[in-house]
Backbone as numpy.savetxt, mean C-alpha at the origin, in Angstrom:
# Nx Ny Nz CAx CAy CAz Cx Cy Cz
26.91 6.32 -1.93 26.13 7.55 -1.99 24.92 7.45 -1.06
24.77 8.47 -0.19 23.65 8.48 0.72 22.39 8.94 0.00
21.30 8.24 0.23 20.04 8.60 -0.40 19.31 9.63 0.43
18.64 10.53 -0.25 17.84 11.54 0.44 16.40 11.02 0.56
15.87 11.13 1.76 14.58 10.51 2.06 13.55 11.56 2.44
12.39 11.45 1.83 11.21 12.23 2.23 10.20 11.27 2.83
9.62 11.66 3.93 8.62 10.81 4.57 7.25 11.48 4.48
6.24 10.72 4.12 4.87 11.23 4.02 4.05 10.63 5.15
3.41 11.49 5.94 2.62 11.05 7.08 1.19 11.57 6.95
0.23 10.71 6.64 -1.18 11.14 6.63 -1.70 11.11 8.07
-2.44 12.14 8.46 -2.93 12.18 9.84 -4.41 12.55 9.88
-5.08 11.97 10.84 -6.46 12.35 11.15 -6.66 12.19 12.65
-6.89 13.30 13.33 -7.09 13.30 14.78 -5.95 12.59 15.53
-4.74 13.06 15.30 -3.57 12.47 15.95 -2.89 13.45 16.90
-3.67 14.22 17.63 -3.10 15.22 18.53 -2.23 14.60 19.63
-2.51 13.35 19.98 -1.75 12.69 21.05 -0.44 12.08 20.55
-0.32 11.90 19.25 0.82 11.15 18.71 1.76 11.92 17.80
1.26 12.91 17.08 2.03 13.47 15.97 3.32 14.16 16.41
3.34 14.78 17.58 4.57 15.41 18.07 5.70 14.39 18.21
5.41 13.28 18.86 6.44 12.27 19.08 6.83 11.57 17.79
5.86 11.37 16.89 6.15 10.74 15.59 7.16 11.59 14.82
6.89 12.89 14.71 7.79 13.79 13.99 9.16 13.85 14.66
9.17 13.95 15.97 10.44 14.00 16.71 11.28 12.76 16.46
10.64 11.61 16.37 11.36 10.34 16.19 11.93 10.17 14.79
11.21 10.65 13.77 11.65 10.40 12.39 12.61 11.46 11.86
12.71 12.61 12.53 13.49 13.73 12.01 14.93 13.36 11.66
15.58 12.56 12.50 16.99 12.27 12.28 17.24 11.35 11.08
16.20 10.72 10.58 16.37 9.75 9.49 16.04 10.30 8.11
15.47 11.50 8.06 14.97 12.00 6.76 15.39 13.43 6.52
15.34 13.82 5.23 15.64 15.21 4.86 14.43 16.12 5.09
13.26 15.60 4.80 12.06 16.40 5.02 10.85 15.51 5.29
9.85 16.12 5.91 8.63 15.41 6.31 7.43 16.14 5.72
6.59 15.40 5.03 5.33 15.96 4.52 4.20 15.37 5.34
3.47 16.22 6.04 2.33 15.78 6.85 1.05 16.26 6.17
0.15 15.34 5.89 -1.11 15.69 5.23 -2.23 15.51 6.24
-2.84 16.62 6.64 -3.91 16.61 7.62 -5.25 16.44 6.93
-5.91 15.32 7.23 -7.17 14.99 6.55 -8.37 15.57 7.29
-8.34 16.90 7.47 -9.43 17.65 8.11 -9.73 17.09 9.51
-8.69 17.06 10.33 -8.85 16.59 11.71 -9.80 17.50 12.47
-10.52 16.89 13.42 -11.49 17.65 14.21 -11.00 17.92 15.63
-9.79 17.46 15.95 -9.23 17.73 17.28 -8.21 18.86 17.16
-7.18 18.84 17.98 -6.20 19.92 17.99 -5.01 19.65 17.06
-5.13 18.66 16.18 -4.01 18.30 15.30 -3.53 19.47 14.45
-4.45 20.26 13.91 -4.07 21.37 13.02 -3.16 22.37 13.72
-3.48 22.73 14.95 -2.66 23.69 15.70 -1.28 23.11 16.02
-1.25 21.84 16.34 0.03 21.18 16.62 0.90 21.17 15.37
0.29 20.92 14.22 1.04 20.89 12.97 1.59 22.28 12.63
0.84 23.33 12.90 1.34 24.68 12.66 2.58 24.96 13.51
2.54 24.52 14.77 3.69 24.71 15.66 4.89 23.92 15.17
4.66 22.70 14.71 5.76 21.87 14.20 6.38 22.51 12.96
5.54 23.06 12.09 6.05 23.68 10.87 6.87 24.94 11.21
6.40 25.70 12.17 7.14 26.90 12.60 8.46 26.52 13.25
8.45 25.45 14.00 9.65 25.03 14.72 10.72 24.47 13.79
10.30 23.71 12.80 11.25 23.01 11.94 11.37 23.63 10.54
10.69 24.76 10.33 10.80 25.51 9.09 10.59 24.64 7.85
11.59 24.64 6.94 11.41 23.96 5.66 11.47 22.44 5.76
11.94 21.92 6.90 12.06 20.46 7.01 10.70 19.79 7.18
9.74 20.49 7.74 8.39 19.96 7.92 7.42 20.75 7.05
6.76 20.05 6.14 5.79 20.65 5.24 4.41 20.12 5.61
3.48 21.03 5.86 2.12 20.63 6.24 1.15 20.96 5.11
0.40 19.95 4.70 -0.65 20.13 3.68 -2.00 19.86 4.34
-2.98 20.64 4.00 -4.32 20.50 4.60 -5.34 20.11 3.54
-6.15 19.09 3.83 -7.28 18.76 2.98 -8.46 19.66 3.35
-9.18 20.13 2.35 -10.31 21.03 2.61 -11.47 20.31 3.29
-11.52 18.99 3.10 -12.50 18.15 3.80 -11.89 16.77 3.99
-12.53 15.95 4.78 -12.01 14.60 5.03 -12.13 13.76 3.76
-10.97 13.37 3.20 -10.95 12.69 1.91 -10.50 11.24 1.99
-9.93 10.81 3.09 -9.47 9.43 3.21 -7.95 9.34 3.20
-7.44 8.27 3.77 -6.00 8.10 3.90 -5.31 7.99 2.54
-5.94 7.30 1.59 -5.34 7.16 0.27 -5.19 8.49 -0.44
-6.21 9.32 -0.37 -6.15 10.64 -0.98 -5.02 11.45 -0.36
-4.89 11.35 0.96 -3.85 12.11 1.66 -2.45 11.66 1.26
-2.26 10.35 1.12 -0.94 9.85 0.72 -0.63 10.28 -0.71
-1.60 10.21 -1.59 -1.38 10.65 -2.97 -1.01 12.13 -3.02
-1.65 12.91 -2.18 -1.33 14.33 -2.10 0.10 14.52 -1.61
0.50 13.72 -0.62 1.87 13.78 -0.11 2.88 13.32 -1.14
2.57 12.25 -1.87 3.46 11.76 -2.93 3.64 12.82 -4.03
2.55 13.50 -4.37 2.63 14.53 -5.40 3.59 15.64 -4.98
3.51 16.05 -3.72 4.42 17.06 -3.20 5.85 16.53 -3.14
6.01 15.27 -2.78 7.35 14.66 -2.65 8.07 14.65 -3.98
7.33 14.53 -5.07 7.96 14.52 -6.40 8.64 15.85 -6.72
8.22 16.91 -6.04 8.79 18.24 -6.29 10.08 18.47 -5.51
10.36 17.62 -4.53 11.48 17.85 -3.62 12.74 17.11 -4.07
13.86 17.50 -3.49 15.15 16.89 -3.81 15.33 15.64 -2.96
14.91 14.50 -3.49 15.01 13.25 -2.74 15.14 12.08 -3.71
15.48 10.92 -3.16 15.60 9.70 -3.95 14.56 8.66 -3.54
14.17 8.70 -2.26 13.28 7.69 -1.69 12.14 8.39 -0.97
10.93 7.86 -1.13 9.76 8.38 -0.42 9.19 7.26 0.43
8.98 7.56 1.70 8.46 6.57 2.65 7.10 7.03 3.17
6.17 6.11 3.22 4.87 6.39 3.85 4.89 5.81 5.26
4.57 6.66 6.23 4.70 6.32 7.64 3.43 6.77 8.34
2.81 5.90 9.12 1.56 6.26 9.78 1.79 7.21 10.96
0.78 8.00 11.27 0.91 9.02 12.31 0.40 8.61 13.67
0.12 7.30 13.86 -0.49 6.85 15.11 0.50 6.23 16.09
1.80 6.37 15.81 2.86 5.88 16.69 2.97 4.36 16.72
2.41 3.67 15.74 2.55 2.21 15.70 3.85 1.78 15.03
4.48 2.68 14.28 5.73 2.34 13.62 6.92 2.90 14.38
8.06 2.24 14.25 9.29 2.70 14.89 10.19 3.37 13.86
10.64 4.57 14.18 11.49 5.31 13.26 12.80 4.59 12.98
13.30 3.84 13.96 14.59 3.15 13.76 14.52 2.05 12.72
13.30 1.71 12.26 13.17 0.73 11.18 13.37 1.36 9.80
13.39 2.69 9.72 13.52 3.38 8.43 14.77 2.94 7.66
15.95 2.82 8.29 17.14 2.38 7.54 16.99 0.99 6.90
16.15 0.14 7.46 15.92 -1.18 6.85 15.32 -1.01 5.45
14.43 -0.05 5.32 13.79 0.21 4.03 14.79 0.80 3.04
15.51 1.82 3.48 16.44 2.49 2.56 17.58 1.55 2.15
18.07 0.73 3.07 19.14 -0.21 2.73 18.68 -1.24 1.70
17.46 -1.71 1.87 16.92 -2.71 0.95 16.76 -2.11 -0.46
16.31 -0.87 -0.51 16.12 -0.21 -1.80 17.45 0.08 -2.49
18.41 0.55 -1.73 19.67 0.99 -2.32 20.66 -0.15 -2.51
20.93 -0.89 -1.43 21.98 -1.91 -1.47 21.55 -3.17 -2.21
20.24 -3.49 -2.17 19.77 -4.70 -2.83 18.98 -4.39 -4.11
18.94 -3.11 -4.44 18.34 -2.66 -5.70 16.87 -3.05 -5.86
16.11 -2.96 -4.77 14.66 -3.12 -4.87 14.03 -1.79 -5.27
12.79 -1.86 -5.76 12.08 -0.66 -6.19 11.00 -0.23 -5.20
10.45 -1.21 -4.50 9.32 -0.96 -3.61 9.42 -1.92 -2.43
9.32 -1.39 -1.22 9.47 -2.21 -0.02 8.27 -2.04 0.91
7.75 -3.16 1.37 6.67 -3.16 2.36 7.22 -3.61 3.71
6.73 -2.98 4.77 7.04 -3.47 6.11 6.20 -4.71 6.38
6.78 -5.65 7.13 6.06 -6.88 7.46 6.13 -7.11 8.97
4.97 -7.11 9.60 4.88 -7.28 11.06 5.11 -8.71 11.51
5.11 -9.65 10.56 5.14 -11.06 10.94 6.49 -11.73 10.71
7.42 -11.05 10.03 8.71 -11.67 9.72 9.54 -11.94 10.98
9.47 -11.03 11.95 10.18 -11.29 13.20 9.24 -11.45 14.38
7.93 -11.27 14.09 6.88 -11.51 15.09 7.10 -10.71 16.37
7.55 -9.46 16.21 7.77 -8.60 17.36 6.62 -7.61 17.49
5.85 -7.77 18.56 4.76 -6.85 18.82 4.88 -6.37 20.27
4.48 -5.13 20.52 4.51 -4.61 21.88 3.50 -5.35 22.75
2.43 -5.84 22.11 1.42 -6.67 22.75 0.77 -7.47 21.63
0.06 -8.55 21.96 -0.52 -9.38 20.89 -1.40 -8.58 19.93
-1.28 -8.91 18.64 -2.12 -8.25 17.64 -3.58 -8.57 17.92
-4.46 -7.55 17.86 -5.89 -7.80 18.07 -6.43 -8.88 17.14
-7.33 -9.71 17.66 -7.85 -10.84 16.90 -8.47 -10.42 15.57
-9.24 -9.32 15.59 -9.87 -8.85 14.35 -8.82 -8.50 13.29
-7.70 -7.95 13.75 -6.63 -7.60 12.80 -6.01 -8.86 12.21
-5.85 -9.90 13.04 -5.26 -11.16 12.56 -6.16 -11.78 11.50
-7.46 -11.86 11.79 -8.42 -12.45 10.86 -8.48 -11.63 9.56
-8.60 -10.33 9.72 -8.67 -9.45 8.55 -7.43 -9.53 7.69
-6.27 -9.59 8.33 -5.02 -9.65 7.58 -4.88 -10.98 6.84
-5.32 -12.07 7.48 -5.25 -13.39 6.85 -6.10 -13.44 5.58
-7.30 -12.89 5.66 -8.20 -12.90 4.51 -7.66 -12.02 3.39
-7.31 -10.77 3.74 -6.87 -9.84 2.70 -5.52 -10.23 2.11
-4.66 -10.86 2.91 -3.35 -11.28 2.39 -3.52 -12.28 1.25
-4.38 -13.27 1.45 -4.57 -14.28 0.42 -5.31 -13.73 -0.80
-6.25 -12.83 -0.57 -6.92 -12.17 -1.69 -5.93 -11.30 -2.46
-5.06 -10.61 -1.70 -4.08 -9.73 -2.34 -3.10 -10.51 -3.20
-2.67 -11.68 -2.75 -1.76 -12.50 -3.53 -2.40 -12.86 -4.87
-3.67 -13.20 -4.83 -4.38 -13.59 -6.04 -4.53 -12.42 -7.00
-4.99 -11.28 -6.49 -5.31 -10.17 -7.39 -4.08 -9.40 -7.85
-2.99 -9.44 -7.08 -1.79 -8.69 -7.47 -0.80 -9.52 -8.26
-0.87 -10.86 -8.09 0.10 -11.72 -8.77 1.42 -11.79 -8.04
1.50 -11.19 -6.84 2.71 -11.29 -6.02 2.41 -12.25 -4.88
3.06 -13.42 -4.92 2.72 -14.48 -3.96 3.68 -14.54 -2.78
4.53 -13.53 -2.64 5.45 -13.48 -1.50 5.00 -12.52 -0.40
4.35 -11.44 -0.78 3.96 -10.43 0.20 2.95 -11.02 1.17
3.27 -10.92 2.47 2.38 -11.54 3.46 1.82 -10.55 4.47
2.02 -9.25 4.24 1.41 -8.24 5.10 1.01 -7.03 4.25
0.10 -7.24 3.30 -0.23 -6.18 2.34 -0.92 -4.97 2.94
-1.53 -5.13 4.13 -2.26 -4.02 4.73 -1.37 -3.07 5.52
-0.10 -3.45 5.68 0.79 -2.63 6.48 1.01 -1.28 5.84
0.94 -0.23 6.66 1.04 1.13 6.14 2.45 1.69 6.06
3.45 0.91 6.49 4.85 1.35 6.46 5.45 0.83 5.16
5.75 1.73 4.23 6.25 1.31 2.91 7.18 2.36 2.34
7.98 1.94 1.37 8.94 2.86 0.74 9.03 2.57 -0.75
9.28 3.62 -1.52 9.38 3.49 -2.97 10.40 4.51 -3.48
11.13 4.14 -4.52 12.03 5.09 -5.15 11.21 6.16 -5.87
11.67 7.41 -5.75 10.86 8.51 -6.30 10.63 8.39 -7.79
11.63 7.92 -8.52 11.46 7.84 -9.98 10.35 6.86 -10.37
9.98 5.94 -9.46 8.89 5.02 -9.75 7.53 5.62 -9.40
7.50 6.57 -8.47 6.25 7.27 -8.18 5.75 7.97 -9.43
6.71 8.47 -10.22 6.36 9.19 -11.44 5.70 8.28 -12.47
5.88 6.96 -12.32 5.28 6.00 -13.25 3.85 5.63 -12.87
3.48 5.91 -11.63 2.16 5.51 -11.14 1.06 6.40 -11.71
-0.05 5.77 -12.09 -1.24 6.51 -12.49 -2.15 6.59 -11.26
-2.21 7.76 -10.65 -2.92 7.91 -9.38 -4.42 7.62 -9.47
-4.98 7.66 -10.66 -6.42 7.40 -10.77 -6.75 5.94 -10.45
-5.74 5.07 -10.49 -5.96 3.67 -10.15 -5.72 3.38 -8.67
-5.33 4.39 -7.91 -5.06 4.22 -6.48 -6.25 4.69 -5.66
-6.69 3.86 -4.72 -7.88 4.15 -3.93 -7.63 5.32 -2.98
-8.68 6.07 -2.71 -8.59 7.19 -1.77 -8.81 6.76 -0.32
-9.32 5.56 -0.10 -9.67 5.13 1.25 -8.63 4.18 1.83
-9.07 3.33 2.76 -8.16 2.43 3.47 -7.69 1.25 2.62
-8.15 1.17 1.38 -7.64 0.15 0.46 -6.49 0.71 -0.40
-5.98 1.86 0.00 -4.90 2.48 -0.78 -3.70 1.56 -0.93
-3.23 0.98 0.19 -2.04 0.13 0.14 -2.23 -1.06 -0.80
-3.43 -1.63 -0.80 -3.72 -2.77 -1.67 -3.68 -2.36 -3.14
-4.28 -1.21 -3.45 -4.29 -0.75 -4.85 -2.90 -0.33 -5.29
-2.10 0.22 -4.37 -0.72 0.60 -4.70 0.10 -0.62 -5.05
-0.05 -1.69 -4.28 0.70 -2.92 -4.54 0.36 -3.49 -5.91
-0.92 -3.43 -6.29 -1.34 -3.92 -7.61 -0.70 -3.09 -8.71
-0.71 -1.77 -8.56 -0.11 -0.90 -9.57 1.39 -1.13 -9.69
2.06 -1.26 -8.55 3.51 -1.48 -8.54 3.85 -2.83 -9.20
3.07 -3.87 -8.87 3.30 -5.19 -9.46 3.07 -5.17 -10.96
2.05 -4.43 -11.41 1.74 -4.35 -12.84 2.85 -3.66 -13.62
3.59 -2.77 -12.95 4.70 -2.09 -13.59 5.94 -2.97 -13.69
5.88 -4.14 -13.04 7.01 -5.06 -13.08 8.16 -4.65 -12.17
7.87 -3.84 -11.15 8.91 -3.38 -10.24 9.32 -4.49 -9.27
10.55 -4.41 -8.79 11.07 -5.40 -7.85 10.55 -5.08 -6.45
9.76 -5.99 -5.89 9.06 -5.76 -4.63 9.66 -6.64 -3.53
9.90 -6.05 -2.36 10.45 -6.81 -1.24 9.80 -6.42 0.07
10.22 -7.10 1.13 9.70 -6.83 2.46 10.85 -6.72 3.46
10.62 -6.00 4.54 11.57 -5.96 5.65 10.79 -6.16 6.95
11.39 -6.82 7.93 10.71 -7.00 9.21 10.63 -5.70 9.98
9.50 -5.44 10.60 9.34 -4.26 11.45 8.64 -4.66 12.74
8.84 -3.84 13.74 8.12 -4.05 14.99 6.95 -3.08 15.02
5.82 -3.53 15.51 4.63 -2.69 15.57 4.19 -2.50 17.01
3.84 -1.25 17.34 3.42 -0.90 18.69 1.91 -0.82 18.75
1.30 -1.70 19.53 -0.14 -1.65 19.72 -0.46 -1.17 21.13
-1.21 -0.08 21.19 -1.67 0.42 22.48 -3.17 0.13 22.57
-3.92 1.06 23.09 -5.37 0.85 23.22 -6.15 1.72 22.24
-5.46 2.17 21.18 -6.12 3.04 20.22 -7.18 2.28 19.43
-8.18 3.02 18.96 -9.23 2.43 18.13 -8.88 2.65 16.67
-9.12 1.63 15.87 -8.83 1.75 14.44 -9.81 2.74 13.80
-9.28 3.53 12.85 -10.13 4.48 12.13 -10.87 3.80 10.98
-10.55 2.52 10.72 -11.20 1.78 9.64 -12.53 1.22 10.13
-13.65 1.55 9.49 -14.95 1.01 9.89 -15.03 -0.49 9.57
-14.98 -1.32 10.57 -14.86 -2.76 10.38 -16.02 -3.35 9.58
-17.25 -2.99 9.95 -18.42 -3.57 9.27 -18.46 -3.13 7.81
-18.26 -1.83 7.58 -18.27 -1.31 6.20 -17.16 -1.95 5.38
-15.97 -2.05 5.96 -14.83 -2.64 5.24 -15.10 -4.10 4.90
-15.74 -4.82 5.81 -16.04 -6.23 5.59 -17.03 -6.42 4.44
-18.04 -5.55 4.40 -19.04 -5.63 3.34 -18.42 -5.33 1.98
-17.50 -4.39 1.97 -16.87 -3.96 0.71 -15.74 -4.87 0.26
-15.29 -5.77 1.14 -14.06 -6.53 0.88 -14.07 -7.29 -0.44
-15.03 -8.22 -0.61 -15.04 -9.06 -1.82 -15.28 -8.24 -3.08
-16.31 -7.34 -3.12 -16.48 -6.52 -4.33 -15.24 -5.69 -4.67
-14.57 -5.18 -3.63 -13.38 -4.36 -3.88 -12.27 -5.19 -4.50
-12.06 -6.40 -4.00 -10.98 -7.22 -4.53 -11.32 -7.80 -5.90
-12.60 -7.97 -6.20 -12.99 -8.35 -7.57 -12.61 -7.23 -8.53
-12.89 -5.99 -8.10 -12.50 -4.84 -8.94 -10.99 -4.75 -9.07
-10.27 -5.04 -7.97 -8.80 -5.04 -8.03 -8.29 -6.09 -9.03
-8.93 -7.25 -9.02 -8.53 -8.34 -9.94 -8.70 -7.89 -11.39
-9.83 -7.24 -11.64 -10.08 -6.70 -12.99 -9.08 -5.60 -13.32
-8.85 -4.70 -12.36 -7.91 -3.60 -12.56 -6.51 -4.10 -12.87
-6.07 -5.10 -12.13 -4.72 -5.63 -12.34 -4.55 -6.13 -13.78
-5.57 -6.82 -14.29 -5.48 -7.36 -15.64 -5.63 -6.29 -16.71
-6.39 -5.24 -16.41 -6.47 -4.09 -17.31 -5.09 -3.43 -17.42
-4.45 -3.24 -16.27 -3.13 -2.62 -16.26 -2.10 -3.51 -16.97
-2.18 -4.81 -16.74 -1.26 -5.73 -17.40 -1.43 -5.70 -18.92
-2.69 -5.65 -19.36 -2.94 -5.60 -20.80 -2.47 -4.28 -21.39
-2.62 -3.22 -20.62 -2.22 -1.89 -21.08 -0.70 -1.75 -21.14
-0.02 -2.29 -20.12 1.43 -2.11 -20.03 2.22 -3.19 -20.75
1.68 -4.41 -20.72 2.43 -5.52 -21.33 1.47 -6.67 -21.59
0.84 -6.68 -22.75 -0.14 -7.71 -23.07 0.52 -9.09 -23.04
-0.03 -9.99 -22.21 0.54 -11.31 -22.03 -0.50 -12.38 -22.32
-0.04 -13.62 -22.35 -0.96 -14.75 -22.53 -1.97 -14.79 -21.39
-1.47 -14.49 -20.18 -2.36 -14.54 -19.02 -3.47 -13.50 -19.10
-3.14 -12.33 -19.62 -4.17 -11.30 -19.78 -5.23 -11.75 -20.78
-4.79 -12.40 -21.84 -5.72 -12.92 -22.86 -6.62 -13.99 -22.24
-6.03 -14.89 -21.43 -6.81 -15.93 -20.75 -7.84 -15.29 -19.82
-7.43 -14.24 -19.10 -8.35 -13.56 -18.18 -9.55 -12.99 -18.92
-9.30 -12.28 -20.02 -10.41 -11.64 -20.72 -11.30 -12.67 -21.44
-10.73 -13.79 -21.84 -11.54 -14.88 -22.39 -12.42 -15.47 -21.30
-11.84 -15.62 -20.09 -12.61 -16.08 -18.93 -13.74 -15.10 -18.60
-13.41 -13.81 -18.60 -14.41 -12.80 -18.26 -15.55 -12.77 -19.28
-15.21 -12.86 -20.55 -16.23 -12.86 -21.60 -17.13 -14.08 -21.47
-16.52 -15.25 -21.24 -17.31 -16.49 -21.09 -18.22 -16.40 -19.87
-17.69 -15.83 -18.81 -18.48 -15.69 -17.58 -19.69 -14.79 -17.80
-19.48 -13.68 -18.44 -20.58 -12.74 -18.68 -21.65 -13.35 -19.59
-21.22 -14.07 -20.61 -22.17 -14.72 -21.52 -22.99 -15.77 -20.77
-22.31 -16.51 -19.90 -22.99 -17.62 -19.23 -23.88 -17.16 -18.08
-23.76 -15.92 -17.69 -24.70 -15.39 -16.71 -26.12 -15.38 -17.29
-26.19 -15.31 -18.61 -27.50 -15.33 -19.30 -27.87 -16.74 -19.77
-26.86 -17.51 -20.23 -27.15 -18.85 -20.76 -27.24 -19.90 -19.66
-26.43 -19.72 -18.61 -26.38 -20.67 -17.49 -26.20 -22.12 -17.98
-25.19 -22.30 -18.81 -24.88 -23.62 -19.36 -23.78 -24.28 -18.55
-23.99 -25.53 -18.13 -23.04 -26.23 -17.28 -21.67 -26.39 -17.95
-21.66 -26.61 -19.23 -20.39 -26.82 -19.95 -19.58 -25.51 -20.03
-20.31 -24.41 -20.14 -19.60 -23.12 -20.17 -19.06 -22.79 -18.77
-19.82 -23.20 -17.71 -19.30 -23.01 -16.35 -18.01 -23.80 -16.16
-18.00 -25.01 -16.67 -16.79 -25.84 -16.56 -15.63 -25.19 -17.34
-15.97 -24.65 -18.50 -14.98 -23.96 -19.32 -14.42 -22.74 -18.58
-15.28 -22.00 -17.91 -14.87 -20.82 -17.13 -13.92 -21.23 -16.00
-14.31 -22.30 -15.30 -13.48 -22.79 -14.20 -12.11 -23.24 -14.71
-12.12 -23.91 -15.85 -10.86 -24.37 -16.44 -9.96 -23.19 -16.81
-10.56 -22.17 -17.41 -9.79 -20.98 -17.76 -9.21 -20.30 -16.52
-10.00 -20.25 -15.46 -9.52 -19.61 -14.22 -8.35 -20.38 -13.63
-8.42 -21.70 -13.64 -7.32 -22.52 -13.12 -6.07 -22.38 -13.99
-6.28 -22.30 -15.30 -5.14 -22.07 -16.21 -4.50 -20.72 -15.91
-5.35 -19.72 -15.69 -4.87 -18.38 -15.36 -4.00 -18.43 -14.10
-4.48 -19.10 -13.06 -3.74 -19.18 -11.80 -2.40 -19.89 -11.99
-2.41 -20.99 -12.72 -1.18 -21.75 -12.93 -0.14 -20.91 -13.68
-0.58 -20.21 -14.72 0.33 -19.36 -15.48 0.85 -18.23 -14.60
-0.04 -17.66 -13.81 0.31 -16.54 -12.94 1.37 -16.95 -11.92
1.15 -18.08 -11.26 2.09 -18.56 -10.26 3.43 -18.93 -10.91
3.37 -19.58 -12.07 4.60 -19.94 -12.77 5.39 -18.69 -13.17
4.69 -17.69 -13.72 5.35 -16.46 -14.14 6.01 -15.76 -12.95
5.33 -15.75 -11.83 5.87 -15.06 -10.65 7.15 -15.74 -10.16
7.08 -17.03 -9.91 8.24 -17.71 -9.32 9.38 -17.90 -10.31
9.09 -17.89 -11.61 10.16 -18.02 -12.60 11.01 -16.76 -12.70
10.48 -15.64 -12.18 11.24 -14.37 -12.24 11.91 -14.02 -10.92
11.72 -14.85 -9.89 12.25 -14.51 -8.58 13.77 -14.54 -8.48
14.41 -15.34 -9.29 15.86 -15.45 -9.22 16.59 -14.56 -10.22
15.81 -13.78 -10.96 16.44 -12.93 -11.97 17.11 -11.71 -11.32
């Protein structure tokens, strides 16, 4: 049985790319949802022309103000739930992704019965040009933080924006836990992992030109550690809510001890906190790898 695919493309000032992006993905999907995040260039006019040209196959949604990539994807996912499809793919509008990689995602979901698939730029190491140094450093840091806070120790490209999910699992997501900004992919992975869904990766090729990233590097760097601390807390809240485990109990005992010792500053309680954290990690890693062959 062939799966019906909807693709969601968030865009902001992509007047140079969106025409070719849509043209490339059309043959692989039933419909395309483009969410314009209040672009200030000619993107809006181009999207109107695309919608007129392709009628019902291209759906354009407009944000009333600039809300962030995560907000735009959530808006696209909400619309996708209303359509006749089985798989929803998030695809960036900056021409860095190749449309011919789409079948890799759908095959993995359908033939291998995965629930959520991330693209990975490093599995085949195919780049149109070397990845910018800042991206390499940023990805290395966030990848290891993501493994810790999500409990998924296999995903090695969590920041990649090319991803796919079965529509029936989108309905399980609580969107209030998903970030509206450039940490959307990270928060989505945490939510998906907390639901116990089967997560996989496929190799993709990424095209790097001379475009500038829309992510504010300095701001993102400052927010990095506080954001991932909140993600760590969020993951355990979700785990306790969906399936209370020994590890969740260990986490909250660690958190309570930590908060108390911020006032007492007792060396023995610090040692106790560290011990609890190490126990948490060991249980987490054991739980993850013990389920990989199931």
